[in-house]
C-alpha positions as CSV (number, residue, x, y, z in Angstrom):
1,M,24.7,26.2,10.3
2,S,27.6,24.7,12.3
3,N,29.1,20.6,11.7
4,S,29.2,20.5,15.5
5,P,27.5,16.7,16.3
6,L,24.6,18.2,18.8
7,I,22.6,20.8,18.0
8,S,20.2,22.1,21.1
9,A,16.1,22.6,20.2
10,E,17.2,26.6,20.1
11,G,19.6,26.0,17.6
12,L,17.0,24.1,15.2
13,K,14.9,26.4,16.0
14,A,17.0,29.6,14.8
15,A,18.8,28.2,12.1
16,V,14.3,27.6,10.3
17,A,13.5,30.4,11.8
18,A,16.5,32.3,9.2
19,G,16.2,30.6,6.8
20,K,18.4,28.2,6.2
21,P,18.9,25.1,3.9
22,V,18.0,22.0,6.9
23,V,16.8,18.5,6.1
24,V,15.0,17.0,9.6
25,L,14.4,13.3,9.9
26,D,12.7,11.6,12.5
27,V,14.1,8.3,12.7
28,S,12.2,6.6,15.8
29,Y,11.7,3.1,15.7
30,D,11.4,0.8,18.2
31,L,12.3,-3.4,17.8
32,P,9.9,-5.6,18.9
33,D,7.0,-3.4,16.9
34,P,9.1,-2.3,13.9
35,D,5.6,0.0,12.7
36,S,5.9,2.1,15.4
37,G,8.3,4.2,14.3
38,L,6.4,4.9,12.0
39,R,2.7,5.2,13.7
40,A,4.6,7.7,16.3
41,Y,6.0,9.8,13.4
42,L,2.9,10.1,11.6
43,E,1.1,11.0,15.3
44,T,3.1,14.0,16.0
45,H,6.7,15.1,14.4
46,I,9.2,18.6,14.5
47,P,6.9,20.6,11.1
48,G,9.2,20.1,8.0
49,A,10.7,17.2,9.5
50,L,11.2,13.6,7.0
51,Y,10.7,9.6,8.3
52,A,13.6,7.4,8.1
53,D,12.1,3.9,8.6
54,L,15.2,1.9,10.6
55,G,14.3,-0.7,8.7
56,D,13.6,-0.4,5.6
57,V,16.4,2.2,4.9
58,L,18.7,2.5,6.7
59,S,19.1,-1.5,6.9
60,A,19.3,-3.9,3.4
61,H,17.8,-7.2,2.8
62,H,20.4,-9.6,4.2
63,G,23.2,-10.2,1.4
64,Q,22.9,-7.7,0.3
65,G,24.4,-5.1,2.4
66,A,28.0,-3.6,3.3
67,S,27.4,-5.4,6.4
68,G,26.4,-8.3,8.0
69,G,24.0,-9.1,11.3
70,R,20.1,-8.4,11.5
71,H,20.7,-4.1,10.7
72,P,23.0,-4.6,7.5
73,L,24.4,-1.3,6.2
74,P,22.9,-0.4,2.3
75,Q,24.9,-0.4,-0.5
76,R,26.4,3.5,0.4
77,A,25.5,4.3,-3.4
78,E,22.1,3.0,-3.0
79,F,21.6,5.3,0.7
80,A,23.1,8.1,-1.1
81,S,19.7,7.5,-3.5
82,W,17.1,8.0,-0.7
83,L,18.8,11.0,0.7
84,A,18.8,12.3,-2.8
85,S,15.1,11.7,-3.0
86,Q,14.7,13.3,0.1
87,G,15.9,16.8,-1.0
88,V,19.5,15.8,0.7
89,S,22.4,17.4,-1.8
90,N,25.4,17.8,-0.6
91,S,25.4,21.2,0.4
92,T,22.4,20.0,3.1
93,H,22.6,20.7,6.4
94,V,20.5,17.4,7.9
95,V,19.2,17.1,11.7
96,V,18.2,14.0,13.4
97,Y,16.6,12.6,16.4
98,D,14.3,10.3,17.1
99,R,12.2,9.7,20.3
100,N,14.6,6.6,22.0
101,R,17.0,8.4,23.8
102,C,18.9,9.0,20.2
103,N,19.6,5.2,20.0
104,F,18.4,4.9,16.4
105,C,19.0,8.7,14.3
106,V,22.7,8.4,15.9
107,R,22.9,5.5,13.7
108,L,21.8,8.0,11.1
109,W,24.3,10.6,12.1
110,W,26.9,7.9,11.5
111,M,25.7,7.0,7.7
112,L,25.7,10.2,7.4
113,R,29.3,10.7,8.3
114,W,29.8,6.7,5.8
115,L,29.0,8.6,3.1
116,G,31.5,11.4,3.9
117,H,28.7,14.5,5.3
118,D,30.4,16.4,7.8
119,A,27.5,18.2,7.6
120,V,24.7,16.3,10.2
121,S,23.7,16.6,13.8
122,V,22.0,15.2,16.1
123,L,19.3,16.8,18.0
124,D,20.2,17.0,21.9
125,G,17.5,15.5,24.1
126,G,14.8,14.3,20.7
127,L,11.9,15.7,20.2
128,Q,11.0,15.5,24.4
129,A,13.5,18.0,24.4
130,W,12.0,20.3,21.3
131,V,9.0,19.6,22.8
132,A,9.6,20.9,26.8
133,T,11.2,24.5,24.6
134,G,8.0,24.9,23.4
135,G,8.7,23.7,19.9
136,E,5.8,23.4,17.0
137,V,5.0,19.8,16.4
138,V,2.5,18.6,13.6
139,S,0.7,15.3,13.0
140,G,-0.2,13.5,9.7
141,P,2.2,12.1,6.2
142,P,5.8,13.5,5.7
143,P,5.9,16.5,2.7
144,R,7.3,15.5,-0.5
145,P,10.6,17.0,-0.9
146,A,11.9,18.0,-4.2
147,A,14.3,15.6,-5.5
148,S,18.1,17.2,-5.4
149,R,21.7,15.7,-6.3
150,F,23.8,13.1,-3.8
151,E,27.0,12.3,-4.7
152,V,29.3,10.1,-2.0
153,Q,32.4,11.4,-0.8
154,P,34.6,9.4,1.2
155,P,34.1,8.2,4.8
156,L,34.9,10.2,7.4
157,V,34.1,7.6,10.1
158,D,36.5,3.7,10.2
159,L,33.6,1.0,9.3
160,V,35.5,-2.9,10.4
161,D,34.0,-6.6,9.6
162,A,34.4,-9.8,11.7
163,E,37.6,-10.3,9.4
164,R,39.4,-7.1,11.3
165,V,38.2,-7.7,14.3
166,E,39.0,-11.0,14.6
167,Q,42.9,-10.0,14.1
168,L,42.3,-7.6,16.8
169,L,41.5,-10.9,19.5
170,G,44.0,-10.8,22.3
171,D,45.9,-7.0,20.9
172,S,46.0,-5.0,24.0
173,A,46.4,-1.9,22.2
174,H,43.4,-2.1,20.3
175,V,39.5,-2.1,22.8
176,L,36.5,-3.5,21.8
177,I,33.8,-1.7,23.4
178,D,30.3,-3.2,24.1
179,A,27.3,-1.3,23.6
180,R,24.5,-3.5,24.9
181,A,23.1,-3.9,28.3
182,A,25.2,-5.5,31.2
183,E,22.7,-8.2,31.3
184,R,23.7,-9.9,27.7
185,Y,27.4,-8.7,27.4
186,R,27.9,-11.3,30.8
187,G,26.1,-13.4,28.8
188,D,23.3,-13.7,31.4
189,V,19.9,-13.5,29.7
190,E,20.2,-13.3,25.3
191,P,16.8,-12.3,23.8
192,I,17.1,-10.9,20.5
193,D,20.3,-13.4,19.2
194,T,21.0,-17.0,19.1
195,V,24.2,-17.0,21.2
196,A,24.6,-15.7,24.2
197,G,27.8,-13.7,25.7
198,H,30.0,-10.9,23.7
199,I,33.7,-10.7,22.0
200,P,37.0,-12.1,24.1
201,G,38.2,-9.6,25.8
202,A,35.3,-6.0,25.5
203,L,34.9,-3.8,27.4
204,N,31.6,-2.9,28.9
205,R,29.9,0.0,27.8
206,P,26.2,0.5,27.6
207,F,24.9,3.2,24.9
208,A,22.1,4.7,27.5
209,L,25.5,5.9,30.5
210,N,26.2,8.5,27.7
211,F,22.7,10.3,28.2
212,R,21.5,12.4,31.5
213,P,17.8,11.6,33.4
214,D,16.6,14.4,30.5
215,G,17.6,12.6,27.3
216,R,20.6,14.7,25.9
217,F,23.8,13.8,25.8
218,K,26.3,14.1,29.6
219,S,28.5,17.2,28.9
220,A,32.0,16.5,27.5
221,Q,33.8,16.3,30.5
222,E,31.5,14.4,32.4
223,L,31.9,11.3,29.2
224,R,36.0,11.8,29.1
225,T,35.9,11.4,32.6
226,E,33.7,8.2,31.9
227,F,35.5,6.8,29.7
228,T,38.7,7.4,31.0
229,A,38.3,5.3,33.2
230,L,37.4,2.3,31.6
231,L,39.8,2.3,28.8
232,P,43.4,1.8,29.0
233,A,46.2,4.3,29.4
234,N,47.8,2.8,26.2
235,Y,44.6,1.8,23.9
236,V,46.1,3.1,20.2
237,G,42.5,2.3,18.9
238,L,38.8,1.4,19.5
239,V,36.1,-0.7,18.0
240,N,32.1,-0.4,18.7
241,Y,29.7,-2.7,18.9
242,C,26.3,-3.9,19.9
243,G,23.6,-6.2,18.3
244,S,23.4,-4.8,14.8
245,G,25.0,-1.8,14.7
246,V,22.9,0.5,15.8
247,S,23.1,1.6,19.3
248,A,26.7,0.9,19.5
249,T,26.7,4.3,17.4
250,P,25.7,6.6,20.5
251,N,29.3,5.5,22.1
252,V,30.9,6.4,18.8
253,L,29.5,10.4,19.0
254,A,30.0,9.9,22.7
255,L,33.7,9.6,22.0
256,E,34.2,12.5,19.6
257,L,32.6,14.5,22.3
258,A,34.9,13.6,24.8
259,G,37.7,14.3,22.4
260,L,38.9,10.3,22.6
261,G,39.2,7.9,19.8
262,P,39.3,6.9,16.6
263,A,36.1,5.2,17.2
264,S,35.2,2.3,14.7
265,L,32.1,0.6,14.2
266,Y,32.0,-3.3,13.7
267,A,28.5,-2.4,11.8
268,G,27.9,-5.9,11.6
269,S,28.5,-6.4,15.3
270,W,26.6,-9.4,18.0
271,S,24.4,-10.8,15.4
272,D,26.6,-11.0,13.1
273,W,29.7,-12.5,14.9
274,S,27.5,-14.9,16.8
275,R,26.9,-16.5,13.7
276,R,30.8,-17.1,12.3
277,P,31.0,-20.7,12.3
278,G,33.4,-21.2,15.2
279,A,34.1,-17.8,16.9
280,P,35.2,-17.3,20.3
281,V,32.2,-16.1,23.1
282,E,33.0,-15.1,26.5
283,K,30.8,-14.7,29.1
284,G,30.9,-13.0,32.6
285,A,32.1,-9.4,33.2
286,P,36.0,-8.9,32.8
């Protein structure tokens, strides 16, 4: 299988039919109802798919993570141990999907690359695309995979913290991109965190803009045109953030598809920044 960041429903079907070594992970989730992702998985999922919970697997307990914020990253060794328990080895191709416009599953795509694993693809269009092409679905609990061995490798993506973001404030060559909805970016509303607004100087690119109406990513050319219109011509680096290090990851993937970057992730994001004593906050549109 190709290590392309995206795989079509037809491509996944062909890989499974050919007996390729692939592990499929369902990352369905809902922030207001954290248990709904598992319920949805139990009702309907791709045959053989395992379940990866954003809160229990893709996030650490506060104070124990590799980043801050509401959904702190787990330590790399801890996450590698979970992958091994799901039958993922360093030679396994992993396909991730959800039913939320690829919001949550791209976090897992990014985390696998953070562990140095390049053989990971996002199912373009998610479960809806699978069903639309006649893909079989099943219900019930996940299968019990045979444990494997996964060794952490050097990261293939860049993770930054609040101290690094603070150093970049006012540096026009390094651009901050906020993936939250425009009304949260402007500070008109803040339904989750205690402070409204955005990091000073950040540009706004809501992650939902990366997708077509059917939930698939826009073409590389479309994405490149849209990001080029947003970004200054002389940028050197891009730092992506959102509310808690989840919905910023589709922007990271979209930038890669567009051939732009380098694109870093501030995983702590607004939920980390807004809690820092004295951290500057900006409101309104640029």
